[in-house]
C-alpha positions as CSV (number, residue, x, y, z in Angstrom):
1,M,6.6,-37.7,-14.3
2,T,5.6,-41.4,-14.2
3,T,2.3,-43.1,-14.8
4,S,0.3,-45.4,-12.5
5,R,-2.7,-47.5,-13.1
6,L,-5.9,-47.2,-11.1
7,F,-8.4,-50.1,-11.1
8,L,-12.0,-49.4,-10.0
9,T,-14.3,-52.4,-10.0
10,G,-18.0,-52.8,-9.4
11,I,-19.2,-49.3,-10.2
12,R,-23.0,-50.0,-10.3
13,A,-25.5,-47.9,-12.2
14,S,-28.9,-48.4,-13.8
15,G,-29.4,-47.5,-17.4
16,R,-31.6,-48.0,-20.5
17,H,-29.4,-49.8,-23.0
18,G,-30.1,-52.6,-25.4
19,A,-31.1,-53.5,-29.0
20,N,-33.8,-56.0,-28.2
21,P,-37.5,-54.9,-28.0
22,G,-38.4,-53.6,-24.5
23,E,-34.8,-53.4,-23.2
24,K,-34.9,-49.6,-22.9
25,E,-38.4,-49.4,-21.3
26,E,-37.1,-50.1,-17.7
27,P,-33.7,-49.4,-16.3
28,Q,-31.4,-52.4,-16.0
29,E,-28.3,-52.9,-13.9
30,F,-24.9,-52.4,-15.4
31,V,-21.5,-52.8,-13.7
32,V,-18.5,-50.9,-14.8
33,D,-14.8,-51.8,-14.2
34,L,-12.2,-49.1,-15.0
35,D,-8.5,-49.6,-15.7
36,V,-7.1,-46.0,-15.9
37,E,-3.5,-45.0,-16.5
38,V,-2.8,-41.7,-14.8
39,K,0.1,-39.2,-14.6
40,T,1.7,-39.2,-11.2
41,F,4.2,-36.6,-10.0
42,A,4.4,-37.0,-6.2
43,D,2.9,-38.7,-3.2
44,V,0.2,-36.0,-3.1
45,V,-3.5,-36.7,-3.5
46,E,-4.0,-33.5,-5.5
47,E,-1.5,-34.6,-8.1
48,T,-3.5,-37.6,-9.3
49,V,-7.0,-38.4,-10.5
50,D,-9.8,-38.6,-7.9
51,Y,-11.5,-42.0,-7.7
52,R,-14.8,-40.3,-6.9
53,T,-14.6,-38.4,-10.2
54,L,-13.9,-41.6,-12.2
55,A,-16.9,-43.4,-10.6
56,R,-19.2,-40.4,-11.0
57,V,-18.3,-40.0,-14.7
58,A,-18.9,-43.7,-15.4
59,R,-22.3,-43.6,-13.6
60,E,-23.3,-40.5,-15.5
61,V,-22.7,-42.1,-18.9
62,V,-24.7,-45.3,-17.9
63,E,-27.6,-43.4,-16.3
64,E,-27.9,-40.4,-18.6
65,R,-27.3,-41.8,-22.1
66,S,-28.8,-44.6,-24.1
67,F,-27.1,-47.0,-26.5
68,D,-28.2,-50.1,-28.5
69,L,-24.8,-51.8,-28.2
70,L,-22.9,-52.7,-25.1
71,E,-19.7,-52.1,-27.0
72,T,-20.8,-48.5,-27.7
73,L,-21.7,-47.9,-24.1
74,A,-18.2,-49.2,-23.1
75,S,-16.6,-46.8,-25.6
76,A,-18.6,-43.9,-24.2
77,V,-17.6,-44.7,-20.6
78,A,-13.9,-45.0,-21.6
79,T,-14.0,-41.8,-23.6
80,A,-15.6,-39.9,-20.7
81,A,-12.9,-41.2,-18.3
82,A,-10.1,-40.4,-20.8
83,E,-11.3,-36.8,-20.9
84,I,-10.6,-36.3,-17.2
85,E,-7.4,-34.2,-16.6
86,G,-4.4,-36.4,-15.8
87,V,-5.7,-39.5,-17.5
88,V,-3.3,-41.0,-20.1
89,Q,-5.5,-44.0,-21.1
90,A,-8.8,-45.5,-19.9
91,T,-10.3,-48.9,-20.4
92,A,-13.9,-49.5,-19.4
93,V,-15.4,-53.0,-19.1
94,V,-19.2,-52.7,-18.9
95,H,-21.1,-55.8,-17.6
96,K,-24.7,-56.4,-18.3
97,P,-25.4,-59.1,-15.7
98,N,-28.9,-60.0,-16.8
99,A,-28.3,-59.9,-20.5
100,A,-28.0,-63.6,-21.3
101,R,-30.1,-65.5,-18.8
102,S,-31.8,-67.4,-21.7
103,L,-28.3,-68.6,-22.7
104,Q,-27.7,-69.8,-19.1
105,I,-24.6,-67.6,-18.7
106,D,-24.0,-65.1,-15.9
107,G,-23.8,-62.1,-18.1
108,V,-22.2,-60.3,-21.0
109,A,-19.5,-57.6,-21.0
110,A,-17.8,-55.4,-23.5
111,A,-14.5,-53.5,-23.2
112,A,-13.1,-50.4,-24.9
113,T,-9.8,-48.5,-24.5
114,V,-9.4,-44.8,-25.3
115,E,-6.3,-42.6,-25.1
116,G,-6.5,-39.5,-23.0
117,E,-5.1,-36.1,-23.5
118,A,-2.4,-36.5,-20.8
119,K,0.2,-38.2,-22.9
120,G,3.2,-37.1,-21.0
């Protein structure tokens, strides 16, 4: 067995996250990037983690849960990805593009890394 890393970028979802007044009233756009280390055994698609599953899990966390902190959201996404069979480690970077317009910056992001069950 070896491991490989999968990178999924630009997973878009709407969610209700934020600590400031009113941030959870309407859904906001979030963008998730995943860096996932997976077990690989052979050149067979059934022997690795499905991209669609990773993207679906990330979207579900953003859309179905609610957090005050972007850091906590990133941790929840990484944890959900790490729970998928075959995942050794997952890092989620969650971007909140409209979070800091008043600061005249393009956005804010938080990252979290979680070990999976598939340690080898």
